[in-house]
Structures are given as structure tokens and as C-alpha cells.
N, C-alpha and C positions, 0 to 999 in steps of 0.2 A: 724381843721375843728371842729364846736360845734355838739352835740349830734343832733340839729333840723336837721342840714344839712346833718348829716351822714344818718339819717332815709330818707331825700328827695332823697338822693344820690342812696340808695339803691333800689328805685322802687315801695314802698311798694304802691298799691290802696289807693287812697284818703279818704275810707271809711274805713280804718284799723288804730287805735290809736295804735301807739306805744310810752311805757314808759319804764323810766327806774328808777330803787329807790335803792340809796346805803344803804346795811345792813353792820352788822358789819363782815361778811364772804365774802363780794363781793358786786356784782350789780344784782339787779334783773330784767328783761329785759322781758317785757310783751307787746304780741301784741293782740288787740281784733277788732274783725269785727262781727256786728250781734248777741253780746253775745256769741259769739264763743271765745275761746282764747288759747293762749298755753303762757308758760314764761320758761324762761331760766336763771341759775343761772352762772355768770360769778364771777370763784374764784377769792380771791384777788392773790393767785400765779398764776394764768393764766396772771392777768394783770401785774405781776413783771416778768414774762417769755416775754410775746409779748408785752406790752405797752399796754395802754388803747386805745387808738385809732385804732390799727390794731385789739386788740381783739374785739373791738367794732364791727367792720366790720366783723367779722366772726359771730359774734353772729345773726347781722342784717340778714345776708347771709343765714344763718338756719332758723332763723323764717321767713323768706320771703318763703322760702321752704315749710313750715308749712301752711303759709297762701296759696301757690298756691296750696297744697295738698286739703286744706279744715281744717280749724280748728275744733277741738273736742268742743263738748258740755261740760260744767263745770261738773265736779261729786262732790256731796256732797257740791258746793258752790265753789270750786276750781278749777282752772284751771290746764291742762296737764302740769308736769315739764317735761321739754327735758333734757336728758343728753346727754351733748356735752364734749365727749371724745376728748382731744387735743392730742398731741404728748406724 
């Protein structure tokens, strides 16, 4: 399943934009709704441990929980970074 399909399957509201950016140390996922947002960094170590598909599903579940709770306003032009601790 590709990323867009995973986002659709996760059940985000239509007005939430979910993106993924590949960085040197992992993948940065961002959920934005009405200029509020949050982001989560998925490390390469986590990808090696769990695989990209399952790790992406975990990240999307966590971001959806943030959306449901109400995304925070950006601080100093940056979105809140969620720390997601795995096993």
C-alpha cells in the first residue's frame, strides 16, 4: 500500500493534510489542519526494526490521535514535534 492509501485508510478528516518528507536520519510526518499541526520523526532505526509499512501505520495512528485531541498552534513558526517511543 502506498503512502496516500495508508493515509486514506487511517481515517483522517478531509481537511487534514498529511505529508511525509524523507530526511537523512528518517522520515518526518506532518499533519496540518487550519494552520495548526504536529509532526513526528520516524527514525531509520525504527524503519529497520519494524519495516516502513508497519512503522508508517503506527505513526499515522499517533498523528490521528493528535488530530482528534486538537492540533496545537505553531510556536515560533514550528509545529510541535511528537516524541513516539517504541519498544
